[in-house]
GUBAMI-212184 format. One record per atom (N, C-alpha, C): residue in one letter; atom name; x, z negated, y. Coordinates in steps of 0.001 Angstrom, whole numbers, plus 500000, padded with zeros to 6 digits. Each point is the difference from the previous one (the first is absolute). Example, Ala and Ser with C-alpha at 12.3 -4.5 7.8 and 13.67 -1.06 7.14 Angstrom:
@residu=A	atome=N	px=513190	pz=492200	py=494310
@residu=A	atome=CA	px=499110	pz=500000	py=501190
@residu=A	atome=C	px=500900	pz=500000	py=501200
@residu=S	atome=N	px=499650	pz=500720	py=501050
@residu=S	atome=CA	px=500820	pz=499940	py=501190
@residu=S	atome=C	px=499230	pz=499270	py=501090
end
This chain:
@residu=M	atome=N	px=515807	pz=529386	py=498781
@residu=M	atome=CA	px=500123	pz=499492	py=501329
@residu=M	atome=C	px=498948	pz=498857	py=500125
@residu=P	atome=N	px=500469	pz=498740	py=500413
@residu=P	atome=CA	px=498991	pz=498908	py=499962
@residu=P	atome=C	px=498954	pz=500195	py=501123
@residu=E	atome=N	px=498901	pz=499446	py=499735
@residu=E	atome=CA	px=498968	pz=500129	py=500991
@residu=E	atome=C	px=500225	pz=499131	py=501232
@residu=P	atome=N	px=499575	pz=500406	py=501179
@residu=P	atome=CA	px=500352	pz=499147	py=501147
@residu=P	atome=C	px=498975	pz=498810	py=499926
@residu=Y	atome=N	px=500453	pz=498900	py=500726
@residu=Y	atome=CA	px=499177	pz=498814	py=500157
@residu=Y	atome=C	px=499063	pz=500231	py=501115
@residu=W	atome=N	px=498608	pz=499773	py=499639
@residu=W	atome=CA	px=499060	pz=500024	py=501027
@residu=W	atome=C	px=499418	pz=498713	py=500216
@residu=P	atome=N	px=499828	pz=499537	py=501253
@residu=P	atome=CA	px=499412	pz=498654	py=500209
@residu=P	atome=C	px=498475	pz=500041	py=499540
@residu=K	atome=N	px=499650	pz=498709	py=499718
@residu=K	atome=CA	px=498637	pz=499879	py=499447
@residu=K	atome=C	px=498958	pz=500322	py=500993
@residu=R	atome=N	px=498888	pz=500616	py=499496
@residu=R	atome=CA	px=498934	pz=500362	py=500827
@residu=R	atome=C	px=499296	pz=498741	py=500599
@residu=K	atome=N	px=499220	pz=500164	py=501018
@residu=K	atome=CA	px=499314	pz=498935	py=500674
@residu=K	atome=C	px=498809	pz=499545	py=499155
@residu=G	atome=N	px=499356	pz=500885	py=499226
@residu=G	atome=CA	px=498853	pz=499650	py=499197
@residu=G	atome=C	px=500463	pz=499657	py=498650
@residu=A	atome=N	px=500935	pz=499210	py=499747
@residu=A	atome=CA	px=500492	pz=499631	py=498558
@residu=A	atome=C	px=499074	pz=499068	py=499362
@residu=Y	atome=N	px=500170	pz=499927	py=498764
@residu=Y	atome=CA	px=499038	pz=499227	py=499090
@residu=Y	atome=C	px=500409	pz=498527	py=499961
@residu=T	atome=N	px=499234	pz=499256	py=500734
@residu=T	atome=CA	px=500376	pz=498512	py=500232
@residu=T	atome=C	px=499215	pz=499192	py=498940
@residu=L	atome=N	px=500351	pz=498679	py=500034
@residu=L	atome=CA	px=499286	pz=499067	py=499044
@residu=L	atome=C	px=498626	pz=499872	py=500300
@residu=S	atome=N	px=499528	pz=500024	py=501329
@residu=S	atome=CA	px=498591	pz=499944	py=500273
@residu=S	atome=C	px=499357	pz=501347	py=499572
@residu=D	atome=N	px=500561	pz=501142	py=500095
@residu=D	atome=CA	px=499436	pz=501169	py=499442
@residu=D	atome=C	px=499750	pz=499960	py=498475
@residu=A	atome=N	px=500957	pz=499348	py=499317
@residu=A	atome=CA	px=499976	pz=499792	py=498500
@residu=A	atome=C	px=498884	pz=499043	py=499633
@residu=A	atome=N	px=499789	pz=498956	py=500924
@residu=A	atome=CA	px=499000	pz=499054	py=499623
@residu=A	atome=C	px=498581	pz=500453	py=500206
@residu=K	atome=N	px=499781	pz=500946	py=500810
@residu=K	atome=CA	px=498716	pz=500673	py=500348
@residu=K	atome=C	px=499394	pz=500762	py=498805
@residu=V	atome=N	px=500957	pz=500538	py=499182
@residu=V	atome=CA	px=499563	pz=500884	py=498914
@residu=V	atome=C	px=499173	pz=499311	py=498976
@residu=G	atome=N	px=500352	pz=498850	py=499594
@residu=G	atome=CA	px=499237	pz=499212	py=498969
@residu=G	atome=C	px=500591	pz=498668	py=499734
@residu=N	atome=N	px=499823	pz=499536	py=498826
@residu=N	atome=CA	px=500500	pz=498688	py=499633
@residu=N	atome=C	px=501409	pz=500219	py=499188
@residu=R	atome=N	px=500925	pz=500561	py=500796
@residu=R	atome=CA	px=501283	pz=500331	py=499380
@residu=R	atome=C	px=501015	pz=498897	py=500000
@residu=L	atome=N	px=500914	pz=499915	py=499075
@residu=L	atome=CA	px=501049	pz=499148	py=499992
@residu=L	atome=C	px=501408	pz=500764	py=500102
@residu=A	atome=N	px=500930	pz=499230	py=500489
@residu=A	atome=CA	px=501414	pz=500639	py=500112
@residu=A	atome=C	px=500734	pz=499454	py=498672
@residu=R	atome=N	px=500448	pz=500913	py=499270
@residu=R	atome=CA	px=500805	pz=499681	py=498895
@residu=R	atome=C	px=501462	pz=500125	py=500316
@residu=I	atome=N	px=500686	pz=498916	py=500109
@residu=I	atome=CA	px=501501	pz=500012	py=500358
@residu=I	atome=C	px=500802	pz=499684	py=498806
@residu=R	atome=N	px=500920	pz=500898	py=499782
@residu=R	atome=CA	px=500798	pz=499796	py=498743
@residu=R	atome=C	px=501408	pz=500088	py=500335
@residu=C	atome=N	px=500887	pz=499134	py=499423
@residu=C	atome=CA	px=501458	pz=500055	py=500161
@residu=C	atome=C	px=500565	pz=501014	py=499058
@residu=R	atome=N	px=500786	pz=500844	py=500440
@residu=R	atome=CA	px=500764	pz=501028	py=499265
@residu=R	atome=C	px=501084	pz=499455	py=499094
@residu=Y	atome=N	px=500475	pz=498747	py=500427
@residu=Y	atome=CA	px=501114	pz=499415	py=499362
@residu=Y	atome=C	px=499604	pz=499073	py=498951
@residu=C	atome=N	px=499062	pz=499068	py=500265
@residu=C	atome=CA	px=499615	pz=499034	py=498902
@residu=C	atome=C	px=498648	pz=500336	py=499330
@residu=K	atome=N	px=499406	pz=500991	py=500550
@residu=K	atome=CA	px=498637	pz=500436	py=499427
@residu=K	atome=C	px=498895	pz=499095	py=500225
@residu=L	atome=N	px=500031	pz=499041	py=500956
@residu=L	atome=CA	px=498964	pz=499056	py=500357
@residu=L	atome=C	px=498857	pz=500774	py=500651
@residu=V	atome=N	px=498823	pz=499778	py=499749
@residu=V	atome=CA	px=498743	pz=500673	py=500594
@residu=V	atome=C	px=499176	pz=498883	py=500644
@residu=R	atome=N	px=499657	pz=500160	py=501260
@residu=R	atome=CA	px=499037	pz=499057	py=500630
@residu=R	atome=C	px=498922	pz=500813	py=500742
@residu=Y	atome=N	px=498931	pz=499426	py=500093
@residu=Y	atome=CA	px=498893	pz=500667	py=500681
@residu=Y	atome=C	px=499637	pz=499173	py=501274
@residu=Y	atome=N	px=499771	pz=500714	py=501174
@residu=Y	atome=CA	px=499726	pz=499376	py=501232
@residu=Y	atome=C	px=498776	pz=500662	py=500560
@residu=R	atome=N	px=499109	pz=499179	py=500827
@residu=R	atome=CA	px=498912	pz=500545	py=500744
@residu=R	atome=C	px=500573	pz=500625	py=501251
@residu=L	atome=N	px=499452	pz=501107	py=500435
@residu=L	atome=CA	px=500483	pz=500652	py=501163
@residu=L	atome=C	px=499763	pz=499204	py=501199
@residu=D	atome=N	px=498925	pz=499263	py=500070
@residu=D	atome=CA	px=499757	pz=499152	py=501170
@residu=D	atome=C	px=501061	pz=498885	py=500249
@residu=D	atome=N	px=500518	pz=499472	py=498863
@residu=D	atome=CA	px=501016	pz=499050	py=500006
@residu=D	atome=C	px=501320	pz=500569	py=500489
@residu=L	atome=N	px=500323	pz=501187	py=499556
@residu=L	atome=CA	px=501198	pz=500662	py=500414
@residu=L	atome=C	px=499988	pz=500338	py=501511
@residu=K	atome=N	px=498779	pz=500389	py=500447
@residu=K	atome=CA	px=499770	pz=500236	py=501440
@residu=K	atome=C	px=500228	pz=498707	py=500808
@residu=A	atome=N	px=499463	pz=498855	py=499561
@residu=A	atome=CA	px=500210	pz=498806	py=500704
@residu=A	atome=C	px=501469	pz=499635	py=500049
@residu=V	atome=N	px=500792	pz=500258	py=499019
@residu=V	atome=CA	px=501398	pz=499527	py=499975
@residu=V	atome=C	px=500791	pz=500986	py=500792
@residu=F	atome=N	px=499918	pz=501323	py=499845
@residu=F	atome=CA	px=500930	pz=500919	py=500544
@residu=F	atome=C	px=499375	pz=500736	py=501240
@residu=G	atome=N	px=498760	pz=499881	py=500245
@residu=G	atome=CA	px=499318	pz=500814	py=501075
@residu=G	atome=C	px=499488	pz=501298	py=499367
@residu=D	atome=N	px=499471	pz=500847	py=500886
@residu=D	atome=CA	px=499474	pz=501266	py=499513
@residu=D	atome=C	px=501094	pz=500999	py=499991
@residu=I	atome=N	px=500866	pz=499945	py=499004
@residu=I	atome=CA	px=501046	pz=500926	py=499828
@residu=I	atome=C	px=499568	pz=501104	py=498980
@residu=E	atome=N	px=500848	pz=500987	py=499914
@residu=E	atome=CA	px=499670	pz=501088	py=499100
@residu=E	atome=C	px=500233	pz=499510	py=498545
@residu=C	atome=N	px=499223	pz=500561	py=498999
@residu=C	atome=CA	px=500076	pz=499605	py=498724
@residu=C	atome=C	px=501399	pz=500303	py=499343
@residu=D	atome=N	px=500614	pz=501042	py=500424
@residu=D	atome=CA	px=501382	pz=500241	py=499588
@residu=D	atome=C	px=501048	pz=499104	py=500377
@residu=D	atome=N	px=499676	pz=499157	py=501055
@residu=D	atome=CA	px=501120	pz=499059	py=500511
@residu=D	atome=C	px=499882	pz=498613	py=499420
@residu=V	atome=N	px=498867	pz=499693	py=499275
@residu=V	atome=CA	px=499872	pz=498690	py=499518
@residu=V	atome=C	px=501108	pz=499587	py=499001
@residu=P	atome=N	px=500358	pz=500787	py=499004
@residu=P	atome=CA	px=501129	pz=499531	py=499109
@residu=P	atome=C	px=501231	pz=499692	py=500720
@residu=Y	atome=N	px=500296	pz=500559	py=501178
@residu=Y	atome=CA	px=501263	pz=499718	py=500653
@residu=Y	atome=C	px=499908	pz=498713	py=500881
@residu=Q	atome=N	px=498795	pz=499418	py=500102
@residu=Q	atome=CA	px=499945	pz=498682	py=500641
@residu=Q	atome=C	px=499963	pz=498863	py=499062
@residu=M	atome=N	px=500004	pz=500266	py=498655
@residu=M	atome=CA	px=499927	pz=498913	py=499072
@residu=M	atome=C	px=501355	pz=499973	py=499144
@residu=R	atome=N	px=500094	pz=498946	py=499237
@residu=R	atome=CA	px=501013	pz=499754	py=498958
@residu=R	atome=C	px=499299	pz=499712	py=498693
@residu=C	atome=N	px=500613	pz=500326	py=498911
@residu=C	atome=CA	px=499485	pz=499525	py=498674
@residu=C	atome=C	px=500104	pz=498460	py=499952
@residu=S	atome=N	px=498909	pz=499494	py=499495
@residu=S	atome=CA	px=499917	pz=498537	py=499891
@residu=S	atome=C	px=500767	pz=499440	py=498800
@residu=Q	atome=N	px=500412	pz=500867	py=499017
@residu=Q	atome=CA	px=500751	pz=499525	py=498842
@residu=Q	atome=C	px=501457	pz=500267	py=500144
@residu=C	atome=N	px=500389	pz=501228	py=500297
@residu=C	atome=CA	px=501455	pz=500318	py=499989
@residu=C	atome=C	px=500628	pz=500023	py=501464
@residu=R	atome=N	px=499121	pz=499759	py=501042
@residu=R	atome=CA	px=500374	pz=499936	py=501370
@residu=R	atome=C	px=500562	pz=501323	py=500485
@residu=G	atome=N	px=499772	pz=501088	py=499275
@residu=G	atome=CA	px=500516	pz=501242	py=500363
@residu=G	atome=C	px=499368	pz=500602	py=501221
@residu=H	atome=N	px=500889	pz=500620	py=500827
@residu=H	atome=CA	px=499383	pz=500594	py=501342
@residu=H	atome=C	px=500028	pz=501436	py=499770
@residu=R	atome=N	px=498905	pz=500729	py=500526
@residu=R	atome=CA	px=499866	pz=501437	py=499749
@residu=R	atome=C	px=499923	pz=500455	py=498548
@residu=T	atome=N	px=499462	pz=499179	py=499205
@residu=T	atome=CA	px=499719	pz=500374	py=498598
@residu=T	atome=C	px=498579	pz=500159	py=499616
@residu=L	atome=N	px=499197	pz=499805	py=501044
@residu=L	atome=CA	px=498514	pz=500027	py=499626
@residu=L	atome=C	px=499429	pz=501334	py=500256
@residu=E	atome=N	px=498939	pz=500256	py=499218
@residu=E	atome=CA	px=499068	pz=501300	py=500249
@residu=E	atome=C	px=498613	pz=499520	py=500063
@residu=M	atome=N	px=499195	pz=500676	py=500779
@residu=M	atome=CA	px=498667	pz=499569	py=500096
@residu=M	atome=C	px=498993	pz=501230	py=499730
@residu=E	atome=N	px=498911	pz=499621	py=499276
@residu=E	atome=CA	px=498955	pz=500923	py=499762
@residu=E	atome=C	px=498667	pz=499329	py=500261
@residu=L	atome=N	px=499036	pz=500877	py=500494
@residu=L	atome=CA	px=498760	pz=499514	py=500332
@residu=L	atome=C	px=499077	pz=500286	py=498831
@residu=E	atome=N	px=499267	pz=498898	py=499390
@residu=E	atome=CA	px=499198	pz=500147	py=498862
@residu=E	atome=C	px=498703	pz=499475	py=500170
@residu=D	atome=N	px=499029	pz=500537	py=499398
@residu=D	atome=CA	px=498629	pz=499562	py=500034
@residu=D	atome=C	px=499589	pz=499793	py=498448
@residu=P	atome=N	px=500537	pz=498830	py=499483
@residu=P	atome=CA	px=499837	pz=499864	py=498540
@residu=P	atome=C	px=498483	pz=499743	py=499693
@residu=P	atome=N	px=499582	pz=500445	py=498716
@residu=P	atome=CA	px=498663	pz=499729	py=499633
@residu=P	atome=C	px=499694	pz=498476	py=499805
@residu=A	atome=N	px=498781	pz=499631	py=499855
@residu=A	atome=CA	px=499665	pz=498588	py=499950
@residu=A	atome=C	px=500610	pz=499357	py=498718
@residu=E	atome=N	px=500103	pz=500679	py=498942
@residu=E	atome=CA	px=500569	pz=499472	py=498767
@residu=E	atome=C	px=501447	pz=499548	py=500212
@residu=K	atome=N	px=500756	pz=500885	py=500623
@residu=K	atome=CA	px=501433	pz=499744	py=500279
@residu=K	atome=C	px=500122	pz=498943	py=501054
@residu=R	atome=N	px=499162	pz=500013	py=500958
@residu=R	atome=CA	px=500070	pz=499153	py=501185
@residu=R	atome=C	px=499778	pz=498493	py=499563
@residu=Q	atome=N	px=499166	pz=499749	py=498996
@residu=Q	atome=CA	px=499822	pz=498638	py=499492
@residu=Q	atome=C	px=501183	pz=499375	py=499506
@residu=G	atome=N	px=500981	pz=500750	py=499353
@residu=G	atome=CA	px=501187	pz=499474	py=499548
@residu=G	atome=C	px=501102	pz=499959	py=500946
@residu=L	atome=N	px=499960	pz=500555	py=501146
@residu=L	atome=CA	px=501010	pz=500080	py=500983
@residu=L	atome=C	px=500247	pz=498692	py=500670
@residu=I	atome=N	px=501245	pz=499623	py=500338
@residu=I	atome=CA	px=500347	pz=498919	py=500783
@residu=I	atome=C	px=500301	pz=500601	py=501429
@residu=I	atome=N	px=499297	pz=499629	py=500972
@residu=I	atome=CA	px=500135	pz=500551	py=501343
@residu=I	atome=C	px=500590	pz=498931	py=500824
@residu=R	atome=N	px=501160	pz=500387	py=500684
@residu=R	atome=CA	px=500622	pz=499024	py=500926
@residu=R	atome=C	px=499302	pz=499934	py=501386
@residu=R	atome=N	px=499683	pz=498891	py=500435
@residu=R	atome=CA	px=499283	pz=499826	py=501269
@residu=R	atome=C	px=500766	pz=499209	py=500877
@residu=V	atome=N	px=499804	pz=500151	py=501323
@residu=V	atome=CA	px=500654	pz=499204	py=500997
@residu=V	atome=C	px=499331	pz=498625	py=500110
@residu=E	atome=N	px=500760	pz=498977	py=499808
@residu=E	atome=CA	px=499528	pz=498682	py=500077
@residu=E	atome=C	px=500012	pz=499488	py=501423
@residu=R	atome=N	px=501188	pz=500186	py=500697
@residu=R	atome=CA	px=500084	pz=499629	py=501396
@residu=R	atome=C	px=501273	pz=500728	py=500632
@residu=I	atome=N	px=499916	pz=500118	py=501174
@residu=I	atome=CA	px=501087	pz=500608	py=500783
@residu=I	atome=C	px=500395	pz=499085	py=500990
@residu=Y	atome=N	px=501262	pz=499620	py=500093
@residu=Y	atome=CA	px=500419	pz=499037	py=501101
@residu=Y	atome=C	px=501267	pz=500581	py=500564
@residu=Y	atome=N	px=500151	pz=499699	py=501299
@residu=Y	atome=CA	px=501043	pz=500478	py=500760
@residu=Y	atome=C	px=501004	pz=498798	py=500403
@residu=V	atome=N	px=501256	pz=500176	py=499905
@residu=V	atome=CA	px=501006	pz=499033	py=500293
@residu=V	atome=C	px=500492	pz=500150	py=501420
@residu=R	atome=N	px=499861	pz=499075	py=500878
@residu=R	atome=CA	px=500521	pz=500144	py=501333
@residu=R	atome=C	px=501158	pz=499161	py=500246
@residu=R	atome=N	px=501042	pz=500678	py=500283
@residu=R	atome=CA	px=501317	pz=499299	py=500176
@residu=R	atome=C	px=500475	pz=500091	py=501461
@residu=V	atome=N	px=500638	pz=498994	py=500449
@residu=V	atome=CA	px=500353	pz=499880	py=501434
@residu=V	atome=C	px=501511	pz=499927	py=500020
@residu=V	atome=N	px=500538	pz=500807	py=501025
@residu=V	atome=CA	px=501466	pz=499900	py=500128
@residu=V	atome=C	px=500232	pz=499526	py=501392
@residu=W	atome=N	px=500720	pz=498960	py=500136
@residu=W	atome=CA	px=500352	pz=499385	py=501327
@residu=W	atome=C	px=501290	pz=500438	py=500481
@residu=R	atome=N	px=500235	pz=499969	py=501281
@residu=R	atome=CA	px=501201	pz=500106	py=500682
@residu=R	atome=C	px=500135	pz=499044	py=501110
@residu=D	atome=N	px=501192	pz=499621	py=500244
@residu=D	atome=CA	px=500264	pz=499093	py=501044
@residu=D	atome=C	px=500408	pz=500741	py=501316
@residu=E	atome=N	px=499456	pz=499501	py=501089
@residu=E	atome=CA	px=500339	pz=500363	py=501270
@residu=E	atome=C	px=500455	pz=498880	py=500907
@residu=G	atome=N	px=500879	pz=500231	py=500803
@residu=G	atome=CA	px=500326	pz=499005	py=500934
@residu=G	atome=C	px=501580	pz=499944	py=500333
@residu=P	atome=N	px=500385	pz=499046	py=500618
@residu=P	atome=CA	px=501466	pz=500062	py=500538
@residu=P	atome=C	px=500991	pz=499834	py=498836
@residu=G	atome=N	px=499680	pz=499337	py=498913
@residu=G	atome=CA	px=501021	pz=499759	py=498901
@residu=G	atome=C	px=499983	pz=501134	py=498983
@residu=S	atome=N	px=499137	pz=500926	py=500082
@residu=S	atome=CA	px=499972	pz=501092	py=498990
@residu=S	atome=C	px=500557	pz=501323	py=500348
end
């Protein structure tokens, strides 16, 4: 018999909770094309807000194969030797696009 669905608890493990633990990185891997990227937790929090760590892969797409829902995330605290060789993706800038939609009012419309 399948287990019932239980809603998430209020005290779930968020990105800010994970960032408090130490100098951790998020290792995000695509299950389809096997691409591995490393992200800082503060950058992920700036982009997506303070969401749960389990929900981060569902907010992203793979940058190589553009696959949706193919990502998995692990939190790592790599040693200094491994950290020197890692390429960490950082947020360069965030910009918002503001679009205007007009409608006509008046006797002719």
